C-alpha positions as CSV (number, residue, x, y, z in Angstrom):
1,M,-21.7,8.9,-234.4
2,F,-18.7,7.1,-236.2
3,I,-19.7,4.5,-239.0
4,G,-17.9,3.0,-241.6
5,E,-14.6,1.4,-242.7
6,Y,-11.4,3.0,-244.1
7,H,-7.9,1.7,-244.9
8,H,-4.8,3.6,-244.3
9,N,-1.2,3.3,-243.9
10,L,1.2,4.4,-241.1
11,D,3.8,6.7,-241.9
12,S,7.2,6.4,-241.0
13,K,6.8,8.0,-237.7
14,G,3.7,5.8,-236.6
15,R,1.1,8.4,-237.6
16,V,-2.3,7.8,-239.4
17,I,-4.7,9.9,-241.1
18,L,-8.1,9.6,-239.6
19,P,-11.2,9.8,-242.0
20,A,-12.5,13.7,-242.3
21,K,-15.7,12.5,-241.1
22,F,-14.1,11.0,-237.7
23,R,-11.9,14.1,-237.3
24,A,-15.2,16.4,-237.2
25,C,-16.8,14.3,-234.4
26,L,-13.5,14.0,-232.6
27,G,-12.3,17.4,-232.2
28,E,-8.7,18.4,-231.5
29,R,-8.0,15.8,-229.1
30,C,-9.0,12.3,-228.4
31,I,-7.8,9.4,-226.0
32,T,-6.5,6.0,-227.7
33,T,-6.1,3.0,-225.6
34,R,-5.9,-0.8,-225.8
35,G,-9.2,-2.2,-227.1
36,L,-10.8,-5.8,-227.0
37,D,-10.1,-8.4,-229.7
38,H,-6.5,-6.7,-229.9
39,C,-7.5,-3.6,-231.7
40,L,-7.3,0.1,-230.6
41,F,-10.1,2.2,-229.3
42,V,-10.3,5.9,-230.1
43,F,-12.6,7.8,-227.6
44,P,-13.6,11.5,-228.0
45,M,-12.9,13.3,-224.8
46,E,-16.4,13.4,-223.9
47,E,-17.1,9.8,-224.7
48,W,-13.9,9.1,-222.5
49,R,-15.2,11.0,-219.9
50,Q,-18.6,9.3,-219.5
51,L,-16.8,5.8,-219.6
52,E,-14.2,6.8,-217.2
53,Q,-17.2,7.6,-214.7
54,K,-18.7,4.2,-215.4
55,L,-15.5,2.4,-214.9
56,K,-14.7,4.2,-211.8
57,S,-18.0,2.9,-210.4
58,L,-16.7,-0.5,-210.4
59,P,-16.3,-2.2,-207.1
60,L,-12.4,-2.2,-206.2
61,T,-13.0,-5.6,-204.3
62,R,-13.8,-7.4,-207.1
63,P,-10.2,-8.5,-208.6
64,E,-11.7,-8.5,-212.3
65,A,-12.5,-4.8,-212.0
66,R,-9.3,-3.8,-210.7
67,A,-7.4,-6.2,-213.5
68,F,-9.7,-4.4,-216.3
69,S,-9.0,-1.1,-214.9
70,R,-5.2,-1.3,-215.0
71,F,-4.9,-2.7,-218.2
72,F,-7.5,-0.5,-219.9
73,F,-6.2,2.9,-218.3
74,S,-2.3,2.1,-218.4
75,G,-2.7,1.6,-222.0
76,A,-4.7,5.0,-222.6
77,T,-2.9,8.1,-224.2
78,E,-4.1,11.4,-225.0
79,C,-3.7,12.2,-228.8
80,E,-3.9,15.4,-230.6
81,L,-4.6,15.4,-234.2
82,D,-2.2,17.3,-236.3
83,A,-2.9,19.8,-239.4
84,Q,-3.3,16.9,-241.6
85,G,-5.8,15.1,-239.5
86,R,-3.2,12.5,-238.3
87,V,-2.9,10.9,-235.1
88,L,0.3,9.3,-233.5
89,I,0.1,5.7,-232.2
90,P,2.5,5.0,-229.8
91,P,4.9,2.0,-230.3
92,S,3.5,0.0,-227.0
93,L,-0.2,0.3,-228.7
94,R,1.2,-0.6,-232.2
95,E,3.0,-3.5,-230.5
96,Y,-0.5,-4.4,-228.5
97,A,-2.6,-4.3,-231.6
98,S,0.2,-5.6,-234.2
99,I,0.0,-2.9,-236.4
100,T,2.9,-2.4,-238.7
101,R,1.6,-0.7,-241.8
102,E,-1.6,-1.2,-243.2
103,V,-4.6,-0.4,-240.8
104,A,-8.2,-0.7,-241.0
105,I,-9.9,2.4,-239.2
106,I,-13.6,1.5,-238.5
107,G,-16.5,3.3,-236.7
108,V,-18.5,1.6,-233.8
109,S,-21.0,4.0,-232.9
110,S,-19.2,6.1,-230.0
111,R,-15.6,5.0,-230.7
112,I,-13.2,4.5,-233.3
113,E,-11.5,1.0,-233.8
114,I,-8.0,0.7,-235.5
115,W,-6.9,-2.6,-236.4
116,A,-4.0,-4.2,-238.2
117,A,-5.4,-4.7,-241.7
118,D,-5.0,-8.3,-241.7
119,R,-6.2,-9.0,-238.3
120,W,-9.6,-7.0,-239.2
121,S,-9.7,-9.3,-242.5
122,E,-9.7,-12.3,-240.2
123,Y,-12.0,-11.1,-237.7
124,C,-14.4,-10.1,-240.4
125,A,-14.4,-13.6,-242.2
126,G,-15.1,-15.3,-238.9
127,A,-17.8,-12.6,-238.1
128,E,-19.7,-13.2,-241.2
129,E,-20.3,-16.7,-240.4
130,T,-21.9,-15.8,-237.1
131,Y,-23.4,-12.5,-238.0
132,E,-27.2,-14.0,-238.5
133,E,-27.0,-15.6,-235.2
134,L,-25.7,-12.9,-233.4
135,A,-28.4,-10.7,-234.7
136,E,-30.9,-13.5,-233.5
137,K,-29.7,-13.5,-230.0
138,M,-29.8,-9.8,-229.9
139,G,-33.3,-9.7,-231.3
140,E,-34.1,-11.7,-228.1
141,G,-33.0,-8.8,-226.0
142,G,-34.8,-6.2,-227.9
143,A,-32.0,-4.6,-230.0
144,F,-33.4,-6.0,-233.4
145,G,-37.1,-7.0,-232.1
146,G,-40.2,-5.5,-233.7
């Protein structure tokens, strides 16, 4: 499970070091792709395979299913962690997430998200305002219900 928030800088080659706790859960290879909210999603291989199976089950007759699958899978790349625990973020994914130097690396249960640090700060500022409201709504669905 991935939890926590860490801040690091990209090196001149577009690599970023992942936290040791995250590396232990990832293994040697992972998949990085376009995420939602203009961040990047990083999945362990097993989690990626499970997600891939779910997305393959979407009906091809639905235009939104085709559009999502195209965008999601076309942005995906298999990554290897080097001996220093760094992962290369391809230029196209850096551009998508507006990553230039400083990144926020956050754990979100079964995946890692990599954000441009300034975008993450902006997102958090907005999310703080609605956090309790969201918790209430999720409680209605049983996530926080007692």
